[in-house]
C-alpha positions in Angstrom: 6.4 3.9 1.6 4.1 3.5 4.6 5.5 5.7 7.4 3.4 3.8 9.9 5.9 0.9 9.4 8.5 0.4 12.1 11.4 0.7 9.7 9.9 3.0 7.1 9.2 5.6 9.7 12.9 6.3 9.6 14.0 8.8 6.9 17.4 7.3 6.4 15.9 3.8 5.8 13.5 5.3 3.2 16.3 7.3 1.5 18.5 4.2 1.5 15.8 2.2 -0.2 15.2 4.9 -2.8 18.9 5.2 -3.7 19.8 1.5 -3.6 18.2 0.2 -6.8 19.2 0.9 -10.4 16.3 2.7 -12.1 18.3 3.1 -15.4 18.5 -0.7 -15.8 14.8 -1.0 -15.1 13.9 1.2 -18.0 16.6 -0.1 -20.3 16.1 -3.8 -19.8 12.7 -4.5 -18.4 10.6 -1.7 -20.0 12.6 -0.7 -23.1 9.7 1.4 -24.4 10.9 5.0 -24.1 10.4 5.3 -20.3 13.1 7.2 -18.4 14.3 6.8 -14.8 12.6 9.1 -12.4 14.6 11.0 -9.8 11.7 13.4 -9.2 8.0 13.6 -8.8 6.9 16.1 -11.5 7.8 14.7 -15.0 10.1 16.1 -17.5 8.7 18.1 -20.5 5.3 18.3 -18.8 4.9 22.0 -18.0 6.9 25.2 -18.3 7.0 28.0 -15.8 6.6 31.8 -16.0 10.3 32.0 -17.2 9.6 29.7 -20.1 11.7 26.9 -18.6 10.7 23.3 -17.9 9.6 22.8 -14.2 12.3 20.1 -13.9 15.1 22.7 -14.5 14.6 24.0 -10.9 15.3 20.8 -8.9 16.7 18.6 -11.6 17.4 15.0 -10.5 17.3 14.1 -6.8 18.2 11.0 -4.8 20.0 9.5 -7.8 21.1 5.8 -7.5 24.2 5.6 -5.4 24.6 2.2 -3.7 27.6 3.2 -1.5 25.7 6.2 -0.2 22.5 4.1 0.3 24.5 1.5 2.3 25.8 4.3 4.6 22.2 5.6 5.1 21.1 2.0 5.7 23.7 1.6 8.4 22.5 4.8 10.1 18.9 3.6 9.9 19.8 0.3 11.6 21.6 2.2 14.4 18.7 4.6 14.9 16.0 2.0 14.9 17.9 -0.9 16.5 16.8 -3.1 13.6 19.4 -5.4 12.1 17.3 -7.6 9.9 13.9 -6.8 8.5 11.3 -8.1 6.1 9.3 -5.7 3.9 6.3 -6.7 1.8 5.9 -5.0 -1.6 2.3 -4.6 -2.5 2.1 -5.0 -6.3 -0.3 -5.2 -9.2 -1.1 -8.6 -10.6 0.1 -8.0 -14.2 3.0 -9.9 -15.7 5.0 -6.7 -16.2 4.4 -5.6 -12.6 5.5 -9.0 -11.4 8.8 -8.7 -13.3 9.4 -5.2 -12.0 8.6 -6.3 -8.4 11.1 -9.2 -8.7 13.7 -6.8 -10.0 13.3 -4.4 -7.1 13.4 -7.3 -4.7 16.7 -8.6 -6.1 18.3 -5.1 -6.1 17.3 -4.2 -2.6 18.2 -7.6 -1.1 21.6 -7.5 -2.8 22.5 -4.0 -1.8 20.9 -3.5 1.7 22.3 -6.1 4.1 19.7 -7.7 6.3 16.7 -6.7 4.2 14.3 -9.3 2.8 11.5 -8.4 0.4 8.4 -10.4 -0.2 5.8 -9.6 -2.9 2.1 -9.5 -2.6 0.3 -9.3 -6.0 -3.2 -8.1 -6.0 -5.9 -7.1 -8.5 -6.2 -3.4 -9.0 -9.3 -2.8 -6.9 -8.1 -4.8 -4.0 -4.7 -3.2 -4.1 -6.3 0.3 -3.9 -8.4 -0.9 -0.9 -5.3 -2.1 0.9 -3.5 1.2 0.2 -6.4 3.3 1.4 -6.6 1.3 4.6 -2.9 1.7 5.2 -2.6 -2.1 5.2 0.7 -2.3 3.4 4.4 -1.6 3.9 5.5 -0.3 0.5 3.7 -0.3 -2.7 4.2 -0.1 -6.5 1.9 2.7 -7.5 1.5 5.2 -10.4 0.0 8.6 -11.1 -1.1 10.4 -14.3 -1.7 14.1 -14.4 -5.2 15.5 -14.6 -4.3 19.0 -15.7 -1.2 20.8 -16.9 0.3 22.1 -13.6 2.8 20.7 -11.1 0.1 20.9 -8.5 -1.6 17.8 -10.0 1.4 15.8 -8.6 2.7 17.7 -5.5 -0.5 18.2 -3.6 -1.1 14.5 -3.3 1.1 14.4 -0.2 -0.5 17.1 2.0 -1.4 16.0 5.5 -4.5 13.8 5.5 -4.9 14.3 1.7 -7.3 12.0 -0.1 -4.4 10.5 -2.2 -1.8 10.5 0.6 -1.8 6.9 1.8 1.7 7.1 3.2 0.9 8.7 6.5 3.4 11.5 5.6 2.9 14.9 7.4 5.0 18.0 7.1 4.0 21.4 8.2 6.6 23.0 5.9 5.4 21.0 2.9 1.7 21.8 3.7 2.6 25.5 3.9 4.3 25.5 0.5 1.3 23.8 -1.1 -1.2 26.1 0.6 0.8 29.2 -0.6 0.9 27.9 -4.2 -2.8 27.1 -4.3 -3.7 30.6 -3.2 -1.0 32.8 -4.9 -2.4 34.3 -8.1 -0.3 37.5 -8.5 3.3 36.4 -8.2 3.5 33.4 -10.5 7.2 33.0 -10.1 6.8 32.7 -6.3 4.0 30.2 -6.8 6.2 28.1 -9.2 9.1 28.2 -6.7 6.8 27.1 -3.8 5.8 24.0 -5.7 9.5 23.2 -6.5 10.3 23.7 -2.8 7.5 21.3 -1.9 8.8 18.7 -4.3 12.3 19.1 -2.8 11.0 18.6 0.7 9.2 15.5 -0.4 12.3 14.0 -1.9 14.6 15.1 1.0 12.1 13.2 3.2 12.1 10.3 0.8 8.4 9.9 1.1 8.4 7.9 -2.2 10.9 6.2 -4.4 10.1 7.4 -7.9 10.5 4.6 -10.4 10.1 5.8 -14.0 8.5 8.4 -16.2 6.3 6.3 -18.4 7.0 6.1 -22.1 5.3 4.1 -24.9 6.4 2.4 -28.0 4.0 2.2 -31.0 3.8 1.6 -34.7 2.1 4.1 -37.0 1.6 4.0 -40.7 3.4 6.9 -42.4 0.2 8.0 -44.1 -1.7 8.4 -40.9 -1.7 12.1 -39.9 -3.2 14.3 -37.3 -3.3 12.1 -34.2 -2.5 14.3 -31.2 -0.7 12.9 -28.1 -1.2 14.6 -24.8 0.9 15.1 -21.7 -2.1 15.0 -19.4 -5.7 13.8 -19.5 -6.6 11.5 -22.4 -3.7 9.9 -24.2 -4.8 10.8 -27.7 -7.2 13.0 -29.7 -8.4 11.6 -33.0 -10.6 14.5 -34.0 -8.1 15.6 -36.7 -6.9 12.1 -37.6 -6.8 11.4 -41.3 -5.1 9.4 -44.0 -3.0 11.0 -46.8 
């Protein structure tokens, strides 16, 4: 969500938008491929910490769908901004699946947040990235895949003026947590906690509205063995693939 926008600069408006739409229905009905609703930034079953527990065990789910709470936050945002009706444009990919997801989010938000109208701008991938990089959008359907097995591959995207931070978000406390975690090498538990704290700050500020943790459905012959599936980097390794 672009914090340079008149409405989205308000934290209560952002949090209302995040909590007002049903992510479970999105994965169950529209995706139906093993994806799960995301109430977090760092995925489940991605990495474990020094204590041997999944990173998600620290913060769990945050900003879960709660339409009544979202409507209260929306009313506060209207009061704080002086805005009663507003139109937001969703910058979207131009694929058929993205179109369906965009239309679903539009329907959910318009039904649950009085006075909000959502329009959809579908763009080819390259043009969409250019618009995001230029800050020429209000809110955008975007995705991220991890490059290496550490929460940092997700949380450091939102540091002030970061290369992948196209939201305009800036938090000194968040930046300090990330800086500490990047430089701490002796106390691994403290480093892990700092990244969890950073994720919590990001969600408390509702910088993003996480959508879903991607799953996939596929068919595989029972005699095909040795294909490795990865949680980061390349999707598959075929080096040991064979037929029995």
